Residue, then its C-alpha position, 0 to 999 in steps of 0.5 A: m500500499a505505501n508504494a502505491v501511495r508513493k507512486q501516485k504522489l510521484r505522478e501527481a508531482i511530476a504532472d503538476a510540475i510539468a503542467e505548471n512550466v510546459k505549454a500544452y503545444d510543447l508537452a508531447a515533445v517534453c514527455v518524450d525528450l525530457l522524460g524518456l517516454e514513449p511517443a503519444a498514442p492516438g487519441e492521447d490529447p494535451f490540450h484537453s488537460k496537460r496534468v491528466y495527459v502526464r499522469g496517463r503516460l506515467l501509470n506504468k512507471s515503477i518508482p526508480e523510474l518516477e524518481t529519474m523523472a523527477h530529478k530530470i525535472i528538478e534539473e530543468y526546472g527547478d524545485e519551486y514552481p510558480 
């Protein structure tokens, strides 16, 4: 249970940070280039909701993978968000 909560919190933090710092039209590229995610599948639309788009892309990621992504976000955008 604790791992599930940790994964959820990491996904939420990553989605929040990306949503605060990236425009919707750049989001797909940031997910691939910065986070190392696979390209979006047909029908995945960052213009509907940036947070939902990112959270959905992170669902099957492990805690170590999410932690690596979180570190990349901190390096790119800092640890304080607007």
